[in-house]
Phi, psi and omega in degrees: 000131179291160181293329180294317180290325177296320180296319181293324177294320178298315179297315180298323182291317179300317182295318182296320181296314179299319179297318178297319178300315182294321178294324180298312183288330175296321176297314179302313181302316180294318178296321181295317178302316177299317180300314184298314178303317182294316188283336180264005172287109182304333179289336183271321179233071182287154169276130184250338187219135170249107184261127180254121182265122170145166174239127191254150173264327187231329183297133175279109184302314183300320180290320178301312182300320180295317184295316183291318180299318184294337184272349181275115184229029177203185180271197183302315184268335187270344190292141180275099182297323180293325178294321177293318177300314181293328174300322180287319182293338181287344175282133189301326187278359180264118177272326183204157182207147174221131188239130177222154176275138173236117184297139007255353191208031184227147169252141175244127184241124175253127183248131166260117180278145176297142174243103180287139177249340181206155167278152184232120179039235184249095176100348178268165175225152181245130174270182181293348178262005182079019179262144178261137173222158187237078178284157172294135178083006181299326179299325181271002181289131182274109172232142186282353184236140176229141171254138170235114181194175180290156179299143177089359185251003184296323182290322177297320185290319179296318181294321178297316180300317183287335176286323189258340182304317184301324176298319175297321183293329178293342174258019180061036181237153178230136169286125179254334178217135179236131187232139178222124179261179188290341175275357182092010182275133182258138169224155177214155175234132187268168181295341180266010178089356180290126176265126177249121179262111183270324178099191187257356182212164179052038189299314181298314180298312180302313182296324181292319176304314178298317182292326174292327178290322177302318182298321181284319186291327177066227186295331180298336176293342179286347182268358178288137176259319183208142178222131180252117182270004189272043176233143186292320185250008178176203181233155166258127189235154174231133187261153173291146175298138183291141177285135179265124182272000000 
């Protein structure tokens, strides 16, 4: 056999080998596509159970279950987990959610419920991160603390409350209502009914002066109705009317 013919045969063999390899991978790819279609067909691997993990104080479990069920539009492999998670997060009482698949036919949903720390204006609630949410029935929820302020200021008000409340607590007093107006003026109401006008500046210093005065006044301080701290050298006070025996 001449060298030229042998060379042509070698080239032909290499081409044939390459073609067979390509056909092999094309076959694998086709099988892979068929396999993916099979696995993502909701009729073949349907989801049968949505299991919700947690015990709720406020969240309506039936409402949550309805929202989750409506968001499921595929089978075990094709279901959009993020869509299911977002459906849970749209409920006001849900602070966080995690969705996972459990073989062979179950979704597991873990819920973090909102924990309200204060009422907000009319019908809203504030959580521990200073975020406002508006659940059904929020207006009637019994919480000892209320914030009144402009939209977007809840986090600032919560931080202010956490800064000043320990000082009042050391005097056996509790802030029951905290108010901030659009000009930046702070007011607060204590559990004994005293209204405190703090003002727009030097809030921490003014409150410390008030608490020092409370320590001196003793029981007489309980007879105050209103106190205005916006004075350089003292306070303006209004006393409760004397009870007539």
